[in-house]
N, C-alpha and C positions, 0 to 999 in steps of 0.2 A: 291735278284735277282728272277725274275719271271720265273718259269719253262715254256718252250715253250709248253709242253703238256697240260698245264692248261690255255692256252691263251683264248680259247673259253669261259671258265667259267668266267674269269676275265672280258671279254667283256660283258657277260650276266649280271654280277653284276653291272658293271658301267652303262649299259643301264637301268637296273632296278632302280638304285638309281636316275639317271637323270629323268626318267619318274615319279617316286614317288615324287621327289623334285618339279617338275613342277606342278604336280597336287595339292600339298599341298600349295605351296607358291604363285603361280600366281593367281591373282583375275580375269583375263580375261578368259571367258568361252572357247574360241577357243584354247587358250594356254593350258587349262586343258585337252581338247580333244586330243591335240597333245601329251601331256604328257602321257595320257592313251595309245595312239598308240605306243609310244616309249616303255612303259612298256610291252605292248603286244608283240612287236617284240622281246624283251629280253626273254620272255617265249617261243616264237617260236624257237628261237635260241637254248635254252637249250634242248628242246625236240629233235630237229634235231641232236644236238651234242650227246645226249645220244643214239639215234637210230643208229648212225654210228658204225660199227664194223670194226676194223682195219684189212685189208686184206680180208674182207667179200665181197661177191658178191650178186647179186640178188638171191632171193630164188627160183631158177629154178634148178631142179635136173640135175646134169651132172657128168661126170667122172672126178675125181681128185679134186673136190671142197670139201673143208673141213669146211669152215666157211661161214655162210650166214648172211646177214644183215636183220634185222626185218623191214618190210615195214610199220608196223602199226603206228609208230610215225609220219612218213611222211604223211600218209593218214589222220591222225588226224589233223595235222597241216594244210593241204589243207582245210579241213572243217573249222578249226578255223579261217583261213584267210578270208574265205567267210563270216563267222559270224561276224568277226571283222569289215569288210568293211560295212556290213549292219548296225551294231551297230553304227559305226562312222557316217554313213549317217543319221541315225535317230537322233543322237546327234546334228549334224550340222543343221538339219531341226528344231529341238527344239530351237537351238540358234537363228535361223532366226525369229522364232515366239516370242521368248523372246525379241529380238531387236525391233520387231514391237510393242510389248505391253509396254515395259519399256523404249524404246529409248536408251538403253545401253546394253552392254554385260559384264560390270564389275560387279562382284559379290557383292562388297561392296555397290555400288550405287543401285543395285536391292534390297538388304536388307534394305537400308535406305528408299526406296520408299514403301516397304511393311510395315515398322514400322509406317509410317505416317497415 
């Protein structure tokens, strides 16, 4: 039986394995980029999960507050989301150029054309 307290970690592992499987197995370049995005979301989720303190509040000094949550993981994830979107857009632009040059986005067909 899965402990409810570890639910986020199980979701992270499942998403990570789905993304990794998609990147390794699928020959389609767009599907590979989707797999990378799924993998990236799992990393975001694990950082956000680690950054949450049970019973913690925002790090603003106040009376009666004993536990504070660290805002750094959340800030880092916001930056990583922006970088991830930019990287994905560059990857999609490269796929468009590959489609124009090779008339396909299947990795196997591209490698065959390069071997000729």
